C-alpha positions in Angstrom: 0.0 0.0 0.0 1.4 3.4 -1.0 1.5 6.1 1.8 1.3 9.8 2.1 1.9 12.3 4.9 -1.1 13.7 6.6 -0.5 17.4 6.2 1.1 19.3 9.1 1.7 16.1 11.0 4.3 13.4 11.4 1.8 10.7 10.4 2.3 8.7 7.2 -1.1 7.2 6.2 -2.0 4.6 3.6 -3.4 6.2 0.5 -6.7 4.4 1.3 -8.4 4.5 4.7 -10.7 1.8 6.0 -14.1 3.0 7.3 -15.8 1.1 10.2 -19.4 2.4 9.9 -20.7 -0.8 8.4 -18.7 -3.5 10.2 -21.3 -4.5 12.8 -23.9 -4.9 10.0 -26.4 -3.0 12.3 -26.9 0.3 14.1 -28.0 -1.4 17.3 -25.4 -2.8 19.7 -27.9 -5.3 21.0 -28.0 -6.9 17.5 -24.2 -7.5 17.3 -24.2 -11.3 17.4 -21.0 -13.3 17.8 -21.3 -14.1 14.1 -21.5 -10.4 13.1 -18.6 -9.6 15.4 -16.5 -12.4 13.8 -17.3 -11.0 10.4 -16.4 -7.5 11.5 -13.0 -8.7 12.9 -12.3 -10.4 9.6 -13.0 -7.2 7.7 -10.7 -5.2 10.0 -8.0 -7.8 9.8 -8.2 -8.0 6.0 -7.8 -4.2 5.9 -4.9 -4.3 8.3 -3.1 -7.1 6.4 -3.7 -5.3 3.1 -1.9 -2.3 4.4 -4.7 0.1 5.4 -3.2 2.1 8.2 -5.8 4.8 8.7 -8.9 3.4 10.3 -12.0 5.7 10.4 -14.5 5.6 13.3 -17.2 7.7 14.9 -18.9 7.5 18.2 -22.3 7.1 16.5 -21.3 4.1 14.4 -23.6 1.4 15.8 -23.8 3.6 18.9 -20.2 2.8 19.8 -20.3 -0.9 18.9 -17.9 -0.4 15.9 -15.3 1.1 18.3 -15.9 -1.7 20.8 -15.3 -4.4 18.3 -12.1 -2.8 17.1 -11.0 -2.3 20.7 -11.5 -6.0 21.5 -9.6 -6.9 18.3 -6.6 -4.7 19.2 -6.6 -6.3 22.7 -6.2 -9.7 21.0 -3.6 -8.3 18.4 -1.5 -5.9 20.4 0.8 -5.1 17.6 -2.1 -3.5 15.6 -2.4 -0.4 17.7 1.2 0.9 17.1 0.9 0.2 13.3 -2.4 2.0 12.6 -3.8 5.5 12.8 -7.1 5.7 14.6 -9.4 8.6 13.6 -12.7 9.0 15.3 -15.4 11.6 15.5 -17.9 13.2 17.9 -20.6 15.8 18.0 -23.8 14.0 16.7 -26.4 13.2 19.3 -29.0 10.7 17.9 -32.6 11.2 19.1 -33.4 9.9 22.5 -29.9 8.6 23.2 -29.1 11.4 25.7 -32.5 11.8 27.3 -36.1 10.9 26.6 -37.0 14.1 24.8 -33.6 14.9 23.2 -33.9 15.3 19.4 -31.4 14.6 16.7 -28.9 17.3 17.3 -25.2 18.4 17.2 -23.2 19.3 20.3 -19.8 20.9 20.3 -19.8 22.0 23.9 -16.5 21.5 25.6 -18.1 19.1 28.1 -19.5 16.9 25.4 -16.4 16.9 23.3 -14.2 15.8 26.2 -16.7 13.3 27.5 -17.2 11.8 24.0 -13.4 11.4 23.6 -13.2 9.6 27.0 -15.9 7.2 25.9 -14.2 6.5 22.6 -10.9 5.8 24.3 -12.6 3.3 26.6 -14.4 1.5 23.8 -11.2 1.4 21.7 -9.2 0.3 24.6 -6.5 2.8 23.8 -4.9 5.7 25.6 -5.1 8.1 22.7 -6.5 8.7 19.2 -4.4 10.0 16.4 -7.0 12.2 14.9 -10.1 13.5 16.6 -12.8 15.2 14.4 -16.0 17.1 14.8 -18.5 15.1 12.8 -21.0 17.7 11.5 -21.2 21.4 12.0 -23.0 22.5 15.2 -25.0 25.7 14.5 -24.3 26.7 18.1 -20.6 26.2 17.9 -18.5 28.5 20.0 -15.1 28.2 18.4 -13.3 29.3 21.6 -15.1 26.6 23.6 -14.1 24.0 21.0 -10.5 25.2 21.1 -10.5 24.9 24.9 -11.7 21.3 24.7 -9.2 20.4 22.0 -6.4 22.0 24.0 -7.3 20.1 27.1 -7.4 16.8 25.3 -4.0 17.6 23.6 -2.4 18.5 26.9 -3.7 15.3 28.5 -2.2 13.2 25.6 -5.5 11.8 24.7 -5.5 13.2 21.2 -2.5 13.8 18.9 -4.2 15.8 16.1 -7.6 17.4 15.4 -9.8 17.8 12.3 -13.3 18.3 11.2 -15.9 16.5 9.0 -18.5 17.9 6.6 -17.3 21.5 7.2 -17.4 24.1 4.5 -14.4 26.4 4.1 -15.9 29.3 6.1 -16.5 27.1 9.1 -13.0 25.6 8.9 -11.5 29.0 8.8 -13.6 30.2 11.8 -12.5 27.3 14.0 -8.9 27.5 12.9 -8.8 31.1 13.9 -9.4 30.1 17.5 -7.3 26.8 17.6 -3.6 27.3 18.4 -2.7 24.2 16.4 -3.6 23.2 12.9 -6.8 21.3 11.9 -5.2 18.6 9.8 -8.1 16.8 8.0 -11.6 17.6 6.7 -13.7 14.5 6.0 -16.2 15.3 3.3 -18.4 13.6 0.7 -16.7 13.6 -2.6 -16.9 11.1 -5.5 -18.0 10.9 -9.1 -21.5 10.8 -7.7 -21.0 13.9 -5.5 -18.9 16.8 -7.0 -19.7 19.7 -4.6 -16.2 19.9 -3.1 -14.8 20.7 -6.5 -16.9 23.8 -6.7 -17.5 25.0 -3.1 -13.8 25.8 -2.3 -13.3 22.8 0.0 -10.4 21.2 -2.0 -8.9 24.6 -2.8 -8.8 25.4 1.0 -7.3 22.0 1.7 -4.4 22.7 -0.7 -3.9 26.3 0.5 -4.1 25.6 4.2 -2.4 22.1 4.1 -5.5 20.2 5.2 -5.8 16.5 4.1 -9.2 15.8 2.6 -10.7 12.4 3.6 -13.4 11.2 1.2 -16.4 9.4 2.7 -18.7 7.4 0.4 -16.0 7.5 -2.4 -18.2 5.1 -4.4 -21.4 7.0 -3.8 -22.9 4.4 -1.6 -21.5 1.6 -3.8 -23.2 2.2 -7.1 -20.1 3.5 -8.7 -18.5 0.2 -8.1 -21.1 -2.5 -8.5 -24.6 -0.9 -9.0 -26.3 1.6 -11.2 -28.5 4.7 -10.9 -31.1 5.8 -13.3 -29.8 8.8 -15.3 -26.2 7.8 -14.8 -25.9 5.3 -17.6 -23.3 7.4 -19.4 -21.0 7.5 -16.4 -21.4 3.8 -15.8 -20.6 3.0 -19.4 -17.5 5.1 -19.3 -16.4 3.5 -16.1 -16.8 0.1 -17.6 -14.8 1.2 -20.7 -11.9 2.6 -18.7 -11.9 -0.3 -16.3 -11.4 -2.7 -19.2 -8.6 -0.5 -20.5 -6.8 -0.2 -17.2 -7.3 -3.9 -16.4 -9.2 -3.2 -13.2 -12.9 -2.8 -12.0 -15.1 0.2 -11.8 -14.3 0.5 -8.1 -10.6 1.0 -8.8 -11.2 3.5 -11.5 -13.6 5.5 -9.3 -11.0 5.5 -6.5 -8.1 6.4 -8.8 -10.1 9.4 -10.0 -10.0 10.7 -6.4 -6.4 9.8 -5.9 -5.3 11.8 -8.8 -6.4 15.1 -7.4 -3.5 17.3 -6.1 -5.2 17.9 -2.7 -4.1 14.4 -1.7 -7.6 13.0 -1.1 -7.7 9.8 1.0 -10.7 7.7 0.0 -12.4 5.8 2.9 -13.2 2.3 1.7 -16.3 1.0 3.6 -17.0 -2.4 2.2 -17.2 -5.3 4.7 -16.4 -7.9 2.0 -12.7 -9.0 2.3 -12.3 -9.5 -1.4 -13.4 -5.9 -2.1 -11.3 -4.5 0.6 -8.2 -6.1 -0.9 -9.2 -5.4 -4.5 -9.5 -1.6 -3.8 -5.8 -1.4 -3.3 -5.3 -1.9 -7.0 -6.6 1.6 -7.5 -3.1 2.8 -6.7 -1.8 1.0 -9.8 -4.0 3.0 -12.1 -2.0 5.8 -13.7 -5.0 7.8 -14.9 -4.4 10.2 -17.6 -5.6 13.8 -17.4 -7.8 13.2 -20.4 -9.5 10.2 -18.7 -9.9 12.2 -15.5 -11.8 14.9 -17.4 -13.8 12.4 -19.4 -15.1 11.0 -16.1 -15.8 14.5 -14.7 -17.9 15.5 -17.8 -19.8 12.2 -17.6 -20.4 12.7 -13.8 -21.6 16.3 -14.4 -23.9 15.2 -17.1 -23.1 18.2 -19.2 -20.1 19.7 -21.0 -17.6 21.9 -19.3 -18.1 25.6 -19.8 
């Protein structure tokens, strides 16, 4: 697996990350059967053995069960912790989880950030996380309060680096103004099925401010790799054509399209199927031409460039 430096850090990450949202095969911890946990462990071990070093978590993934499964696996495979980069996220409160009448909401209060981090550390059975991110923008965010919480976690050695997720450039800039250390990642939705980051300034900011973009849903929920969507037949046809030419599958072509961008996008692979986890690594062998990159862009846009 090829690697790259996470901007403004000492961390060398694999060019692909592995995402743990789906590994329990449920959102309810009570539904994580021994069989489901065994399958989740197999997915994580496959990613680990294939060279994925950046592992993506969030406290809401199966209400913490994804982190717990990974924590138990690392307890059984102690060498894993020192060889991987753990990123996890906080800030989303599902309805009812924090009180009978609590709605779906976001919470960037210092108290919640620090408490959430403590809970993730317990579930992951680790003393620190490498990258801690705010999951979705809190409309009540007080950047000075976030900076206070981050500074506390950094001083305590519980977090090495910080980042955000789903933040537009203005919100990144606002929070960075108050943080005395760099925000090193922004995890955003970008793929051939979702092009907003190419137009809204996100990737430009990542280059300018040395922020590494992490791509969630790089296969647009899977249809770029193995499915189809009505109205996207032209894009699917072109992916098939290029896949045949490069000697790979649509999945690798779709990931290679992201890897070519100069912002240094790290796609987060979320499949739980071992063969697809391994196969995705071949995307790094695709030396996509500029012409093919633009052919895919035009097909994804569904209209010619201006």
